[in-house]
Structures are given as C-alpha cells and as structure tokens.
N, C-alpha and C positions, 0 to 999 in steps of 0.2 A: 261852602256852599252858608249860609245862613238859615236858619229859623226857620222855613217859607210859610210856618202854620201860622207862628204868630207875627209875620208880615204881613201876610193875609187879614187876618187876624182884626190887625191894626189899618190895613185899610179903609175894611171893610165899616169900621166902628167910629173911621174919623173922615172918610172923604166926604159928607155932607155936615160936615159940626163948623163952629165959627171958627175954628184955625186949621181949614182945609189948606189953606193955600200951603204956608208951614210946614203939613204933616205932605202934602206932595211934592216938596223940594227934597222933603227924606224917604218915601214912599218909591216917585217914579221913576225915571233917565228923563232925560234931557229933551230925548224923542220919542215917548211912547207916544205910543198910538193907541186911541180908544173907540171901544164899538160899541153903540146904541142903538139900540135898535128900535126909533120911533119917526113914527112919519115928518118927515120936514127935515128931515137932519144926513149928512154926508153917512158915506159906510165906514166913514173913517173920521177921526179928529185926532185931530195935534194937541196937544197940554193945552194951549193959548185956549183955544174954541170951549175944550173938556170946560176949564175953570168959568167961562163965562155958564156951560147950561148947569155946572153944580151952584153956583149965583142964582141963577133961576129957576129950580127949584127952591132953595136956600128961601126966596123970597120969598117964594110961593108955598110953602111950611116949614115957618118960621121955625117949631119944633120938630124936626122929623131926626127922627133918632133911628135906630139901627140893631137888630139882635141875631144872634148867628145862631145859628140850625147843624151847621155839620161845616167842615173840612175837611179836603180829605187833599192828597198831594204826593206827585209821582215825579220824579226828576224834577225839572225848571219847570212846572205846573200846580198849581191852585185850584181846586172849585171849593168858594164857596156857597151854599144854600141859606139866603137868610130873607127874614122878615123881615119890613118898613114899617113904624108907623109916623103920623103926621095929621096937621090940622090946619086945612086950606083958609087960615084967616090974611095971606095976603095976597101978592100979586096972582095975575092969571095964572094957571097949570095947565098945563097941552091947550092951551085955546079958551081956556072954561074960567068963567071971572071966578075972584074965593065966594066960598059958599058954606066957611064957620063946619064945614060936614068935618069927622076923623075921618082918617082913611089909611088901610092896612095894602098893603102890597104883597108880594111874594116874590124871589127870584133867587136867581143865581150867576152870581161871578166866576167868570174862568182868568185866570192871570197866567201868564206868561213870566219868569221873573232873568233878567239878566244880572248873573252878579248876583247883590244884594240888593238890589232895585225891582221893581215890574218895568217888565219893556211894554208891555201888551195887554189891553183889558178887556175884556168880552161884559157885558154884562145882556142878561136877559130877566124881562121880569113880565109880570102881569097889569102892562097898562092898559089895555081892556075893561078889566077888571076894577081900576081905579079910574078909569073915568066914566065907568057906571055908574061908580061908590057916591064920584060925585057930581052924578046929572040926576041921582037918584031912582034909577035903573034898577 
C-alpha cells in the first residue's frame, strides 16, 4: 500500500495546475470515475470528461491554486479538506463572464484508491458561495 496521505495531497495540489494531465496519468487509474456535483454535469465523469472539466476551470481561473487544510486516511480512502483560490480573469465560469474578481472556495475530496492510484473521486465544494462571489452578492 502506498502512502495515501502523500498521494491525496499531491492530487489536490496538482489536479488544477498546468501539468495536470501528467499528474492524472501518474495518480489516476485509467478507468477512474469522478463525481463533481455541479448543475449540468453528469453524475459520474470518466477521465476524458474530467480533463475537459479541469481545462475549463483553468481557462476561467488561470491563477487557480489550492491549500490543504486536513487529510484523513482510513483503509483505501482519503478525505481531504481544501481551500481554493483564484481570480476570474479568463473564460466564463459556471456561465458567468470573467469579472476579474478573486474567489475563494472551500471543499472536501473523498478519494478511493486501488493500489497506488486513485480509482474514484468525489468532490463537494461551495459552488453557490463561489457563484455569489463572482456575481458580487
């Protein structure tokens, strides 16, 4: 068994950075399933769809970065509480045109491992709060 804490931290810190495709190749199984709870997204995404999703976030928030708050590991799972930061200077984000506004998001990843790779990802984050930040509410 690998050090799931290290792998979980690496996923959260690298998954939305410039080299995310290389990180995905190293960290995710070929048939990894991702659950990202946003209106309009399918209940589960394969890696190809998830790659496009991350590409969209990177296009909207070119300076996106994460901070890890907590990691808990038990058996084949890791839970990571994170805070994300970015400035909406690029493409539309969740249907909202670029505003130049900084945004902060808080969320939790649950990762299921198979061997040394992540086989399933659940991401829950405060997307309503981010929408309100982008709209100035």
